[in-house]
N, C-alpha and C positions, 0 to 999 in steps of 0.2 A: 556485375561488379562483386569484388570479393572485400570483405571486410578486414581489417588488421585484427590481429588474435586478441589484442588488448580490448578493442571496442566489441568483439564478439564475448569476451568475458563480461563486460557491463551489460550486455543485452541478456546474457543467459542469468546473471545475478539479479537482475531487475525482474526477469520473467520468474524466478524462483520467488523471488520476495512476493510479487504480485500474487501468484497463485497460493502461496503460504497464507497471505492475507485474506484471500477469498474463502480458504478453508476454515479460517479463525472466525471470520465475521459471520460466516454461514452457521457455524456451530454456536456462535453468540446468539444470533437471531433465534435459532431453535430453542437455546436455552431460556432466553426472554419470553419466548411464547409460553414454554412450560410453567414459568414463574407467572403467567396471566399478565404479562407487561406487553400488551400488544403495541403500544407506541414504540417502545423501544426495539421490539423485534422489527417492526417496519423499518426503523432507522438502521438497524444493523444489516437489514436486507439491502437498504439502498447503498450502503457502503460496499455491499458485495458487488453490485452491478457497477459501482465506480471502479473497483479494482479489476473487475474483468475488462471493463473498458481500457484501462492501462494495459492489461495483458495483451489485448487485441491490437493495440497500437504498437506495441514492442514487437508482437508476432510479425505483422506486416513489415516492419523494418528488418526483420531477421530472414524473412522470406525474400526480401529484396536483395540481402546481401548473401543468401544461400547458407545462412547460419542454421544449423539444424536446433530446433528447441530441446533444450535439457534441463527442465524445471524438474529435477527428480530429487533435489535436496531441501525439501520442504521442512521448516520449522514445525516442531509438534505443537499442536493445538493447546492453549493455555486457557482454561475456564476460571474465573473468579467464582467467589462465594457469594459476593455482593456486586451491586452496580458498581460501586467506587472502585473494587478490584479490577473489574473487567475495563473499566475507562483507563486505570492505570497500566494495564497490560497494553491496550490498544495506544495509548501514548508511546510506549517503549517501540511498537511496531512501527508508527509512524515517524518516531525519530530516526530509527534505523533506515527508513526509506528516504528521509531527508537527506541523510548522511550520503546515503548511496547516489541519488541523484544529483545532488552538489559535486560529489567527486567524478561522476561520469560527464556531467555539464562541463566540468571544469577541464577535464582531459580533452574532450572534444574542443574546447576552446583553444587550448595550448596547440593541438595540431590542426587547427584552422578547419574543422569539420563543423561547419555551422547549421549544416541541415540537421545532423543528428543532436547536436548541442541544443538546438530549438525543441527538438522532441523531449530531450532529457529534462530541459528547464520547464517545459510546459507541464509535464507530470509532477515535477518538483512542486510547481506552484500549486498544484490541486493537493499533493501531499500537504504541503505548509497550510492550506486552507482545512484540510481534515484534522490536522493537528489542532488548529484554533478552535474547531467545532468541538473536540474533545475538551478542550479547555473551558469552553462555554457550558458544555454539559456537567462538568466537574464542578464548576462554579455554582450551577443551578441547583445541582444535587446537594451540596454543601448548604446552600441558602435553606432548602426544604428540610434538611436535618435539624437545622438550628431552630426552626418553628415548631 
């Protein structure tokens, strides 16, 4: 089966985003470990695993359609000086993902490609959950700063 060029573009953009997120969260995990924040390091490591799972799902579909993976345009890693800065950076990354997956799922809906719409929509829901998790962490961090 051959994918249309627009769908191929969505898959490659999504794969690039996921691989950039893997790189970002892995670096943050190592940074948190250097700061002696083992729980935060473990949290970011779980984020790495989740983003890798997204990349694997995308790659499976790409292989199905014969789309060559082209995740060569990775965003540069951005490190914060504080946990709050890191969470703000991660919020931006996740908002970018939400917009991308909304656009991809919407396109698939318009062209009646329900199978790929469901894949993009499922990853979208996981990215929204990730965004909500960042919000909870940020709120928790703010509460401890007040104390």
